[in-house]
N, C-alpha and C positions, 0 to 999 in steps of 0.2 A: 599533194603540194606541187608535184610535177606538172599536172594539168594547169594549176594556177599560174605557174611561171610561163608556160606556153601561151596561155591566154593574155597575160600581161605583155609578152613580146609581140604578139599579133596585134593587139590593140595599139601598142606603141608604134609599130610600123604603119598601121592603117592611119593613125592620127597624123603622123609625120607626112605620109604620102598625100593625105587629104590637104594638109596645110601647104605642101609644096605645090599641088595643083592650084589651089586657091591663090597662092602667092603669084604664080606665073600668070594666071588669068587676070589678076588685078594689074600686073605689070603691063600686059599687052593692052588692057583697057585704058590705062592712063597714059601709056607711052606707045601709041600705035606706030608712030614714025620710026621708032627704033626697033620695032618687032621684026623678027626674022624667024621663019618657021624652022629653018635648020638649026639656028642658034637656040630656039626654044626647046627643040627636041634634045639638043645636046645638053643644055642646062638641066632639063628635067631628068634626063638619064643619069647625069652626074649626081643630082640630088637623090634620085631613087637608090643609086648604089650606096651613097652615104647613109641613107636611111636604113637600108638593109644591113650595112656593116655595123652601124651603131646598134641596130636591133640584135645582131649577133653578139655584140659586146655586152648589151644588156642581158641577153639570154645567158651568157657566161657568168656575168655577175650574179644574176638571180640563181643560177645553178650552184655557184659556190656558196651563196647565202643559204640556199636550201640545204646543202650538205651540213653547213655549220648549224643551221636551225634544227635539223634532224638530230645532230649530236647533242645540242643543248636540250631539245625536247626529250630525248632518250634519258639524259641525265636527270632532267626534272621529273620524268615519269618514275625513274628508279628512286629518286629522292622522295617523291610523293608516296610511293609504295612503302618505302622504309619508314616515312613519317606515320603512315596509316598503321603499319604493323607495330610501330613503336607505341602509338596511341592505344591500339588494341591491347598490347601487352601491359601498358600502363593501367588501362581500365580493368583488365583481368586480375593483375596483381593487387590493385586497389580493392577489388571485390573480394579476392581470396584472403587478403590480410585484414580487411575491414579498416585499413588505415585511412586517415584523413590527410590528404596532401595539401600543402599550402605553398604559395609562391609569394615572397615578400620583396617588393622593389623598395630598397632602402631609401634611395634619394627622394622619391616623391611619396614615400610612406603609403604605398598601395599594396594590398594583399589580396590574393585570389585563392579561393578554396575549391576543392573538388567536391563531388557528391557525398563524400563521407561525412561532411559536417551536417548533412541533413539526416542520413541514415543512422549514424552512430549517436549523435547528440540531439536529434529530434527537431532541429531548427527548420523553419521554412525559408525559402529563397529570399523573401523580402526582409527577413529578420537578421540576415547575416551582413555584418558591416564589411567595409572595404579598406579599413585602416588597422594598424597594429593596436590602436587604442581599444577597439572592439574586442580584440583577442585578449589583451591584458586585463580588461575589465571583467572578464569571465574566469579568470584564474582565482582560485580560492584565496581569500585575504591572508590566510596563514602561510600560503606558498608564494604569494605574488612578489613580495620584496626579495625573497631569496632567489626566485627564478629570474627576476628582472636584473638583479645585480650580476648573476652568472652570465646572462645573455649579453648584456652590454659590455661586460668584461671580456667576453669572447670576441665581440666585434672590435674592441680596441686592440686586442692582441692579434687580430686578423688571422687566427688559425682557421683551418678549413672545416673541421667537424665540431659539432656541439650536440650535447644531449642532456636531458634533464627529466625529472619525474615530478609531477605536480597534479593537483586536482582541477579539473575543468568543469565549468557549470553547463548543465544541459538546459534545454528549452523549458523543462518543467520546474527548474530551480534546484534540482538535485545535482550532486557532483559525482564525477567519475574519475578514477585514478587513470592517468595517461602517462605514457612514455614517449617523449618528443625527441626527435633527432633532426638536426639541420646541417646543410652543407652550404658553404659560402662561395659565391661567384665573385671574382675580382677582375678589375681591368688590368691593363699591361703594367700600370704603376702600383698595383697592389691595393687599389682603393676598392672597398666593398661596394658591389653594385646590387646584388640580389642574394637572397637567402631562400633556399628551397628545402622543405622538410616534410616529415610525415609524423602524424600523431597516432599512436597506437593505444587502444583501450585495454588497460591492464587491470581493470577493476576486479575481475574474477580471480586473477592471479594474486592480486594484493589481498583480497579477502581470504584466499586459500593460504597465503603466507601467514596472515594474522591468525587464522585457525590453527595452522600447524605450530606457530609460535606459542599459541595458547595451550595446545595439546602438549607441546614440549615442556612448558612450564608446569602443567598439571602432573606430567609424568615425573619430572625431576623433583618437584616439590612434594609429591604425594607421600604420605606416611605408609601407604601400602607398597610392597615390593612389586616392581613392574619388570617383566622380562620378555624379550622378543627373541624368537628362534627362527631358523630357516625351516625348510620343509624336507630337507634331504634326510632320509632314513636308511641310506645304503650302508652306513657304518654303524649307526646306533639306532636302537628301537625308538628312542626319543630324540628329536632333532637337536642340533647344536645351537648353543646360545650365541647371539650376535649383539645383544645389548642388555644391560641391567642398569637400573637407577641406583641412587645412593641408598635408598631404603632397603634394597636387596642386600647390600653390603652390611648395613646396620643389623639386619635380621639374621643373616647367615654367617657373617664374618669373612666372607669371600670378597676380595677386591675384584673390580670389573676385569682387570687384565688376567686374573687367574681362572675365570670361568668362561670368558669369551672363547668360542671354538670348542667348548666341551658340552657334553650332554647334561640335561637336568638330572640324570641318574646319580650325579655326585651327591645329591641331597638325600638319597634313599640309603637305608641300611638294614640291619638284621631284624629290627623291630618294626620296620615299615610294613604296612598292610599290603600283602601280595595281591589281594583282590582289587584294591584301589589302583595298584600299579597296572594290573591287567586291564582295568577299565580305561586307564589313561592310554595305554598302548593301543587298544582297540579303537579308541576315539581318534588317535593320530592317524592310524591306518585308513580310517573311513572319513577323515576330514570333518569330524563332528565336534561340536562344543562339548566340553567335559568339565565336571566339578569333582575335585578330589580332596579328601581329608585323611591325613595319616600322620604317623610319627615320622619326623625328619631329623636330619643331623646337621649341626653347624660345622664350620671348619675345625673348631676345637674338639669336636666329637660329642658335644652336648646335645642331648635329645630335646626336641621341641615339637609341638603339634603344629602342623601347617595346613592351611585351607587355601586352595588355589584353583583357578579356572584356566583352561586352555581354550582359546577362541581362534578359529581359523580366519585369516585375512586374505581377501581376493583382490586382484588388480582390476584395471578398467575392462579387461577382456574376460573377467570372470574366472581367471586362473588363480589357484591358490599360490600365494607368494610367501607368507609368513604365518607364524603363530604368535599370539600375544597372551601372556600369562599374568594374571593379577594374583599376588600371594599375600597371605596374612598369617601372622603368628597368633594362633588361638589357644596357646598353652594355658593362659589364665582362664579363658572361658571354659576349657575342658576341665580344669581343676574345680572351677565353680560348679560345673555340671555334675561332677562326681560328688561334690559336697551336697548339692541339691538332691541328688538321687539318694544319697545316704540319709539325708534329713527326711526325705519322703518316706523311706523305708522305716526310719525310727518313729516318725509320726503315725504311720500306718499301724505299726506294732503297738504304739502307745494307745492309739484309738481302739484297737482290738482289745487291749488289756482293760481300758476304761469301760468299754462296752461289756466285757465279761464281768468286770467288777459291778457294773450297774445291774446286770442280770442276777448276780449273786446277791446283791443288796436287796433288789426288789422281789426276787422269787425265793431264794433260799431262806431269807429271814421271815418270809410271810408265814410259814408253817409254825415255827416256835412263837412268833408274835401272836398268831391266832390262838395258840395254846395258852399263852399268858392272858390274852383277853378273856378267853373262856374261864380260866381259873379265877380271874378277878371278878367276873360276873357271878361265879359261884360264891366267892367270899362275900360279895355284897349281900347275899341272902342270909349269911350267918351273922347273928348278933354279936358284936364285939363290945365288951365293957371297958377294956383298957383304952383310955383316950389317946395315949401316945401311940399304941399299936394301930389304932384306927386312923390317926393322922398319917402314920407312915404308909399304911395301905392306900389311903386316899392320894397321897403324893405319888406313890408307885403307879396307881391306876391312871392318874393324870398324865404322867410321863409316858406310859404305855400307849395311851390314846394319841398323844402328840407324835410318838414314833410311828404309829400306824398311819396317821395322816401324812407324815413326811414320806413314807414308803409309797403310799397311794399317789402322792404328787410325783414322785420319781417315776412311777409306772406310767403316768400320763406323758411325762417328758420323753421317756424311752419309746413309747408307742409312736409319738410324733417323729422323733429323730430317726427311728429305725424303720420308718415306713415312708420313703420318699415318693413312691408311686401311689398316692392316695386316690381313692375313687372319686371321680369328678362327674358332675352332671349339670344340666341346665336348671336354674332355680329362679323363682319369682321372689324378689326381695321382700315384698309385702308378706308373703307366707312365712318367711323366716322371722320377720318382726313380730308377727302374731304369736308364734311359738315362744319367742323370747318374752313378750309382754305377758303372756299367760303364766310363764314361770316366775315373773317378777311382779305379778299382780298385787300381792300383799305389800311389797316394798314400795311400789308406785302409789298405791292407794294411801299408804301411811305418810309419804312425803309430798304427794301431790305436785310433782314438777310440771312445768309448762313444756310440753313436747311439741317441737316444730319439725315436721318431716317434709322435705322437698326432694322428691325422687324424679329427676329428669330421665333416669334409666331405671326401668322396673324389672328388667330381665338380665341375668348374669349367667355366663356360660363357663364351663370347665371349673366348677367350684364344688368343694366337698361340703355337703349340707351340715353335717355335725360340727365341722370346724368353723363354718361361718356362724352358726348359732352360738358356739362357744365364744367366738370373738365378740359378737354383739352383746352377749350376756355379760362378759367381763368388763367391757367398756361402759355399758349402761350401769352396771353395779358400782363400778368405781366412781362414775359421775354422781350417783346418788349418795354413796358413802362419804365422799369427800366434798360435799356441798358446803357452801358458806352459810352458817346459821342465821346471819343478820339479813339475808335477802332471799327472795324466792328463787328456787332453782329453775334455770332455763336450759333445756337441752335441744340442740339443733342437729338433725341428721340429714345429710344431703348426698346425692349422687349426681355425677355429670361425666360426660365424655369429652376429652380433649386429646388431639394428636393420637388417636387410636388407643388411648388409655382410659380406664374407668377409675374415677376418683370418688372415694367414699370418705366423708368427713364426719366426725363426732365432736361437737363443740359444746362446752358447758361454761357456766359462770361461777365455778366452784372456787376452792381455795388456791388452786394452782400448784405448780412445782418449781422450785428454784433450779433452773437449768444450768446456771453458772456453776453450781456445786455438783449437780447430779446428772449432767448431760450424758456422760459416758456410763451411767449406771441405770438409766431409765428402764431398759429392757433386760436387766441382769436378773439372775436367779436369786431369790430370797432377798431382794432389795426393797427396803421400806423407807418412805420419805415422810410419813406422818405417824403419829401415835394412835392409829386406829386399832382398837383392841382385837378385831377379828382379822386384821391384815396379816397375810403370810408372805407377801412379796413374790408370789408365784404367778399372779394373773397376767401381768404385762409380758412376762417371759413366755408364757404359753401363747399369748396373742401373737407375739412376734414369730415364734416358732411355727404356728399354724399358718400365718400369712405367707411366710417364706416357703413353707412346704407346698403351697399352692402357686408358687411363682410370683408372688407379690412383694411389695415393700411397704413399710410403715414408718412414719415420722411423727414427731411431736413438736408442738409449739405451745409454750405455756408462760404465763406471767403470774407471779405470786399475788394473790388477792383479787385477780381478775378472771382467771379461768384457764382452761386447757383445751387444745384442739389436736385430735389425732387424725392423720390423713393416711388412708390406705389406698394403694395404687395397684391395679391389676391390668394386664393386657386385655384389651377389648376387641374381639373379632366380630 
């Protein structure tokens, strides 16, 4: 700038000198009669001195102005640096806090947003409005009225600071929880001019608050006792309690103020399981989850069974900070468990006694019964003239034969019930039917039923051959014996596979069974539903026992006067 002032001074002197020379030349040209060389030189010299003097004055003025401009420029430079640094700090703080900064000029209702409105809420530059209406239109309807009233009340009171929490709409239509703070700028008369604020996204904090509030509700309202302890084991093996819910008080009788600061060991006593306590202590030392069940003691000294877990809790850095324990009074369950174990023992013993009685009945009675049968056979060869004696012997013989049949039936049942691991093999169903039809050839030829056989599956696996033949034999015999005399007997036998199950159905149009009266008796031992003379009520019981011994199930569907359908289901691999 110094060179510029020198140039200006030189130019100024040269221009004035040039003007002086031109002026004097013109004067001599127009007024030659008055021209005098001496006077011309004198006047020119005087003008030149004046020009140089004024140039010096101009130089001084420019110098002073340069000094003043340098000072102003220096201040402007410092100010610009400060403004630049301030803007940089503003941008850095805005980025670091993810705050959305806004500047609202109240008089002309114009509002300016920083880049946070794009990054935080997803808006494009052209989508953001420049008035407060755009701002208020994006506040959640449930929060808009409350927020507007508080804001305008704040403006009327002309206080400097304002803050509020509300939901602000994002570009995609969703809402975020925000915390908004504003500062009011006023003129000398206290009139509000501008309001500058920052919107902070607090959605995660709000969701965390709601989650913690929900957890608090769950803990306080839970019927299970909840206890929180610290991790300090320097004084006690088990850490000290820092929180218990009301359910803990209800379960143990200890109020919160009596147990906080004390160890969980207050619940243990002389009958507590020392092994469970050692397991708990080891878990605490190793910061591992632990489940304990033992006898515990209430404040009153009453014993009760407690089942509880100890779960370690870590902070954000992964350091262990607390233990959470969920506790439950399982005294009732323990008593039921004892009763159940006692009942199992009694049932097991009763089963053994019944099995022993069955052996005695089926085996020990066979020898004397065989002797009786042999004696009766000998007596039949001896002629008896006394009619009364003969009638007595005939009745005795009939009773003996019935007793023998009953024992034989019991032997069959015992063989099935006492042999759960029956021999199983792969069978062709047609082969089984041929054997059954051969055994029932006389019965079939006598009654001439219409047989319809539809075998979608011809092979069956893991089946006991003798049992399957016995099942088919009993079901076909029942269908023939309990036919309806007024119509021709029809028997349909079918097999199919559904959902990896083999379904075998035996359907007839016989006299049927009244299931309303006899549904719970169908497969019972010695249950008879018709007055068929040769019926003993054993066949369906044997069928069910044989089916179940091979891992299957059997069900019946019957209508009186229309017929009966038996469905047998086996797993099909």
